[in-house]
MARMISE-446108 format. One line per field, with one value per residue (C-alpha): residue number from 1; residue in one letter; x, y, z. Coordinates in pm, whole numbers, plus 50000, padded with zeros to 5 digits. Layout:
N
seq <- [NUM | ...]
type <- [A | ...]
px <- [X | ...]
py <- [Y | ...]
pz <- [Z | ...]
end
This chain:
288
seq <- [1 | 2 | 3 | 4 | 5 | 6 | 7 | 8 | 9 | 10 | 11 | 12 | 13 | 14 | 15 | 16 | 17 | 18 | 19 | 20 | 21 | 22 | 23 | 24 | 25 | 26 | 27 | 28 | 29 | 30 | 31 | 32 | 33 | 34 | 35 | 36 | 37 | 38 | 39 | 40 | 41 | 42 | 43 | 44 | 45 | 46 | 47 | 48 | 49 | 50 | 51 | 52 | 53 | 54 | 55 | 56 | 57 | 58 | 59 | 60 | 61 | 62 | 63 | 64 | 65 | 66 | 67 | 68 | 69 | 70 | 71 | 72 | 73 | 74 | 75 | 76 | 77 | 78 | 79 | 80 | 81 | 82 | 83 | 84 | 85 | 86 | 87 | 88 | 89 | 90 | 91 | 92 | 93 | 94 | 95 | 96 | 97 | 98 | 99 | 100 | 101 | 102 | 103 | 104 | 105 | 106 | 107 | 108 | 109 | 110 | 111 | 112 | 113 | 114 | 115 | 116 | 117 | 118 | 119 | 120 | 121 | 122 | 123 | 124 | 125 | 126 | 127 | 128 | 129 | 130 | 131 | 132 | 133 | 134 | 135 | 136 | 137 | 138 | 139 | 140 | 141 | 142 | 143 | 144 | 145 | 146 | 147 | 148 | 149 | 150 | 151 | 152 | 153 | 154 | 155 | 156 | 157 | 158 | 159 | 160 | 161 | 162 | 163 | 164 | 165 | 166 | 167 | 168 | 169 | 170 | 171 | 172 | 173 | 174 | 175 | 176 | 177 | 178 | 179 | 180 | 181 | 182 | 183 | 184 | 185 | 186 | 187 | 188 | 189 | 190 | 191 | 192 | 193 | 194 | 195 | 196 | 197 | 198 | 199 | 200 | 201 | 202 | 203 | 204 | 205 | 206 | 207 | 208 | 209 | 210 | 211 | 212 | 213 | 214 | 215 | 216 | 217 | 218 | 219 | 220 | 221 | 222 | 223 | 224 | 225 | 226 | 227 | 228 | 229 | 230 | 231 | 232 | 233 | 234 | 235 | 236 | 237 | 238 | 239 | 240 | 241 | 242 | 243 | 244 | 245 | 246 | 247 | 248 | 249 | 250 | 251 | 252 | 253 | 254 | 255 | 256 | 257 | 258 | 259 | 260 | 261 | 262 | 263 | 264 | 265 | 266 | 267 | 268 | 269 | 270 | 271 | 272 | 273 | 274 | 275 | 276 | 277 | 278 | 279 | 280 | 281 | 282 | 283 | 284 | 285 | 286 | 287 | 288]
type <- [M | P | R | S | M | T | G | F | A | R | L | E | S | Q | H | P | W | G | S | L | S | C | E | I | R | S | V | N | H | R | Y | L | E | P | N | M | R | L | A | E | S | L | R | S | L | E | P | E | L | R | E | A | V | R | K | Q | L | S | R | G | K | I | E | A | N | L | Q | L | K | T | E | A | A | E | D | A | D | L | A | L | N | A | K | L | A | K | Q | I | T | Q | L | A | E | Q | L | S | E | Q | I | K | Q | P | S | P | L | N | P | L | D | I | L | R | W | P | G | V | I | Q | A | A | Q | I | D | P | D | E | L | T | K | A | A | L | G | L | F | D | Q | T | L | R | M | L | V | K | N | R | E | R | E | G | S | E | L | Q | S | F | I | Q | Q | R | L | Q | T | I | G | E | H | V | V | T | V | R | A | R | L | P | E | L | Q | S | A | Y | K | E | K | L | R | A | R | V | E | A | L | E | V | E | V | D | E | E | R | F | N | Q | E | V | V | Y | V | C | Q | K | S | D | V | A | E | E | L | D | R | L | E | A | H | I | Q | E | V | T | L | S | L | E | Q | K | G | P | I | G | R | R | L | D | F | L | M | Q | E | L | N | R | E | A | N | T | L | S | S | K | S | M | S | S | D | T | S | Q | I | A | V | D | L | K | V | L | I | E | Q | M | R | E | Q | V | Q | N | I | E]
px <- [73487 | 73170 | 73111 | 72917 | 72630 | 72724 | 73005 | 73112 | 73360 | 73435 | 73686 | 73754 | 73948 | 74081 | 74086 | 74166 | 73796 | 73690 | 73650 | 73448 | 73336 | 73187 | 73034 | 72883 | 72726 | 72544 | 72320 | 72135 | 71864 | 71704 | 71785 | 72015 | 71863 | 72093 | 71988 | 72179 | 72216 | 72401 | 72495 | 72274 | 72563 | 72626 | 72266 | 72320 | 72571 | 72312 | 72244 | 72618 | 72673 | 72387 | 72532 | 72871 | 72705 | 72527 | 72856 | 73025 | 72745 | 72458 | 72264 | 72224 | 72062 | 72315 | 72320 | 72561 | 72629 | 72840 | 72876 | 73064 | 73197 | 73329 | 73586 | 73602 | 73961 | 74052 | 74220 | 73949 | 73870 | 73533 | 73351 | 73093 | 72775 | 72784 | 72458 | 72262 | 72432 | 72339 | 71977 | 71957 | 72117 | 71870 | 71575 | 71710 | 71745 | 71389 | 71266 | 71469 | 71285 | 70956 | 71088 | 71107 | 71422 | 71595 | 71895 | 72218 | 72263 | 72512 | 72723 | 72755 | 72378 | 72396 | 72681 | 72470 | 72204 | 72197 | 72389 | 72572 | 72896 | 72989 | 73262 | 73482 | 73292 | 73415 | 73501 | 73211 | 73433 | 73689 | 73418 | 73261 | 73594 | 73684 | 73341 | 73332 | 73688 | 73620 | 73299 | 73478 | 73754 | 73500 | 73296 | 73606 | 73692 | 73339 | 73378 | 73708 | 73547 | 73261 | 73509 | 73706 | 73394 | 73286 | 73614 | 73537 | 73188 | 73339 | 73567 | 73271 | 73060 | 73346 | 73403 | 73037 | 73043 | 73339 | 73158 | 72845 | 73057 | 73207 | 72857 | 72754 | 73054 | 72972 | 72609 | 72701 | 72957 | 72701 | 72416 | 72496 | 72544 | 72214 | 72025 | 72180 | 72098 | 71737 | 71711 | 71843 | 71615 | 71311 | 71410 | 71449 | 71097 | 70955 | 71135 | 71001 | 70649 | 70730 | 70542 | 70635 | 70729 | 70765 | 71133 | 71067 | 70795 | 71023 | 71303 | 71062 | 70953 | 71314 | 71390 | 71080 | 71166 | 71532 | 71430 | 71184 | 71449 | 71734 | 71897 | 72165 | 71996 | 71967 | 72336 | 72423 | 72225 | 72381 | 72726 | 72619 | 72486 | 72804 | 73008 | 72780 | 72807 | 73186 | 73197 | 72963 | 73187 | 73471 | 73267 | 73289 | 72988 | 72672 | 72609 | 72385 | 72056 | 72208 | 72355 | 72022 | 71853 | 72122 | 72069 | 71702 | 71797 | 72046 | 71782 | 71532 | 71770 | 71850 | 71478 | 71434 | 71733 | 71575 | 71238 | 71404 | 71634 | 71672 | 71861 | 71907 | 72260 | 72144 | 71861 | 72118 | 72333 | 72030 | 71969 | 72334 | 72307 | 72006 | 72185 | 72489 | 72271 | 72079 | 72406 | 72515 | 72176 | 72195 | 72532 | 72424 | 72156 | 72443 | 72617 | 72572]
py <- [36435 | 36647 | 36938 | 37248 | 37355 | 37723 | 37862 | 38126 | 38141 | 38396 | 38394 | 38598 | 38526 | 38771 | 38704 | 38904 | 38935 | 39033 | 38886 | 38615 | 38630 | 38344 | 38368 | 38072 | 38082 | 37810 | 37801 | 37536 | 37340 | 37002 | 36900 | 37019 | 37320 | 37488 | 37823 | 37967 | 38328 | 38323 | 38573 | 38533 | 38401 | 38134 | 38021 | 37701 | 37582 | 37564 | 37187 | 37111 | 37349 | 37197 | 36851 | 36974 | 37099 | 36767 | 36577 | 36791 | 36868 | 36672 | 36927 | 37302 | 37591 | 37699 | 38043 | 38051 | 38366 | 38339 | 38661 | 38773 | 39124 | 39204 | 39480 | 39651 | 39748 | 40066 | 39862 | 39598 | 39477 | 39576 | 39378 | 39492 | 39295 | 39319 | 39136 | 39368 | 39678 | 39569 | 39514 | 39860 | 40019 | 39849 | 39961 | 40315 | 40318 | 40190 | 40466 | 40730 | 40641 | 40742 | 41076 | 41372 | 41527 | 41258 | 41352 | 41162 | 40839 | 40888 | 40575 | 40683 | 40660 | 40297 | 40226 | 40363 | 40103 | 39842 | 39531 | 39672 | 39711 | 39409 | 39369 | 39065 | 38765 | 38559 | 38201 | 38000 | 37701 | 37921 | 38096 | 37765 | 37617 | 37927 | 37949 | 37580 | 37596 | 37902 | 37752 | 37428 | 37617 | 37827 | 37520 | 37342 | 37648 | 37643 | 37274 | 37345 | 37628 | 37399 | 37131 | 37378 | 37494 | 37130 | 37052 | 37325 | 37183 | 36840 | 36973 | 37150 | 36833 | 36613 | 36846 | 36819 | 36442 | 36417 | 36618 | 36404 | 36090 | 36228 | 36294 | 35938 | 35798 | 36017 | 35902 | 35537 | 35552 | 35709 | 35466 | 35230 | 35528 | 35683 | 35357 | 35311 | 35670 | 35621 | 35309 | 35494 | 35788 | 35561 | 35377 | 35709 | 35809 | 35477 | 35504 | 35855 | 35714 | 35482 | 35188 | 34827 | 34744 | 34407 | 34397 | 34177 | 34409 | 34706 | 34549 | 34464 | 34828 | 34943 | 34698 | 34807 | 35176 | 35113 | 34908 | 35174 | 35446 | 35238 | 35429 | 35176 | 35102 | 35473 | 35520 | 35225 | 35375 | 35716 | 35561 | 35370 | 35689 | 35877 | 35607 | 35614 | 35992 | 35966 | 35703 | 35906 | 36211 | 36006 | 35879 | 36020 | 36160 | 36328 | 36255 | 36545 | 36354 | 36065 | 36300 | 36477 | 36142 | 36057 | 36393 | 36304 | 35969 | 36132 | 36380 | 36099 | 35923 | 36249 | 36308 | 35956 | 36006 | 36324 | 36158 | 35871 | 36091 | 35996 | 36310 | 36676 | 36598 | 36359 | 36599 | 36873 | 36638 | 36551 | 36924 | 36972 | 36681 | 36835 | 37169 | 37001 | 36796 | 37106 | 37286 | 36996 | 36975 | 37341 | 37279 | 36951 | 37143 | 37302 | 36975 | 36834]
pz <- [45447 | 45471 | 45237 | 45321 | 45096 | 45116 | 44907 | 44656 | 44368 | 44095 | 43809 | 43496 | 43179 | 42921 | 42546 | 42230 | 42156 | 42509 | 42856 | 43028 | 43391 | 43590 | 43937 | 44123 | 44468 | 44660 | 44967 | 45165 | 44989 | 45035 | 44677 | 44397 | 44222 | 43965 | 43817 | 43520 | 43408 | 43077 | 42809 | 42502 | 42294 | 42560 | 42604 | 42405 | 42667 | 42948 | 42929 | 42937 | 43228 | 43426 | 43372 | 43497 | 43815 | 43871 | 43840 | 44106 | 44352 | 44507 | 44711 | 44736 | 44552 | 44289 | 44126 | 43828 | 43626 | 43309 | 43109 | 42798 | 42745 | 42399 | 42363 | 42027 | 41974 | 41778 | 41507 | 41493 | 41143 | 41004 | 40738 | 40483 | 40447 | 40068 | 40012 | 40242 | 40099 | 39742 | 39841 | 40002 | 39694 | 39459 | 39671 | 39680 | 39298 | 39256 | 39483 | 39293 | 38970 | 39135 | 39258 | 39012 | 39159 | 39364 | 39568 | 39497 | 39685 | 39969 | 40042 | 40406 | 40442 | 40334 | 40576 | 40862 | 40793 | 41076 | 40984 | 40681 | 40878 | 41084 | 41339 | 41316 | 41447 | 41746 | 41659 | 41813 | 41890 | 42063 | 42265 | 42369 | 42475 | 42678 | 42845 | 42943 | 43072 | 43287 | 43424 | 43513 | 43697 | 43889 | 43980 | 44111 | 44320 | 44464 | 44553 | 44732 | 44927 | 45027 | 45133 | 45342 | 45524 | 45558 | 45735 | 45988 | 46040 | 46094 | 46370 | 46531 | 46536 | 46659 | 46955 | 47055 | 47010 | 47244 | 47511 | 47472 | 47510 | 47831 | 47969 | 47884 | 48070 | 48371 | 48390 | 48341 | 48624 | 48859 | 48793 | 49088 | 49318 | 49211 | 49262 | 49607 | 49698 | 49591 | 49806 | 50112 | 50045 | 50023 | 50343 | 50527 | 50426 | 50545 | 50879 | 50922 | 50903 | 51198 | 51051 | 50996 | 50638 | 50476 | 50380 | 50080 | 49956 | 50013 | 49809 | 49528 | 49514 | 49498 | 49218 | 49025 | 49045 | 48957 | 48654 | 48545 | 48572 | 48432 | 48145 | 48053 | 47718 | 47640 | 47720 | 47495 | 47209 | 47264 | 47235 | 46922 | 46760 | 46851 | 46679 | 46374 | 46341 | 46368 | 46093 | 45873 | 45897 | 45745 | 45451 | 45100 | 44922 | 45054 | 45422 | 45527 | 45531 | 45725 | 45983 | 46018 | 46095 | 46352 | 46522 | 46564 | 46718 | 46956 | 47064 | 47122 | 47363 | 47542 | 47599 | 47738 | 47965 | 48096 | 48163 | 48353 | 48555 | 48924 | 49031 | 48947 | 48825 | 48555 | 48464 | 48407 | 48200 | 47987 | 47928 | 47834 | 47591 | 47419 | 47388 | 47229 | 46994 | 46887 | 46813 | 46594 | 46424 | 46321 | 46155 | 45998 | 45805 | 45613 | 45516 | 45167]
end
């Protein structure tokens, strides 16, 4: 089952100490390139998050955003940094001894000092567990979205493959007719010249031209490539690069078929084949 390289997923989780939000988007890329934007308190999780991405995805440019928003409740417990407050008090007393008329030390001034009052700290283990869990859920949602789009791409490609197969059958069925028509056309031209022609030499020329314009091998290879693409679409794991190579091979045979064409009908079929192959190739660029 193919997976698309484009996708988007976003989830949030609420906790007593605040909320976590995770957003992951992916776009086409030749290799896997994860980029992380993390809250400062979650920065230490980056290696683990990158490894989680590598286990789930093989290709694509990944933009992951994991943020923490703390919500200070009205009844939140506040803690005093006693050590810092004592140091500030001692420094203030030392300074008062050097001033002739020092003003009384106001406790509120000490409390206003940065870091003296501390809000209740979030349990690091709880934060880590919640952040990793949310990221894993969001990543799985992204994978499902990529699989769903990949299923649509698979249907698109299979429809084009079926049409290509029908064109191959049409050309193969007409090969004897086209060769016979060429022989009659060549004979009519010779008769119009009103000259004697060695019948054996004439037949040799017909055989030579028919062999030169014979596309049976190209049709065989087209059918083989169609079968290979069909099998690849059913495989598990990354198949994008393999499909891209097969599109090149299909296009090569379509070009050869066009250059060997013996009639306007087969020329038009060759053009239709190249259009169908190009449509598939554009979609294959988006498959992981």
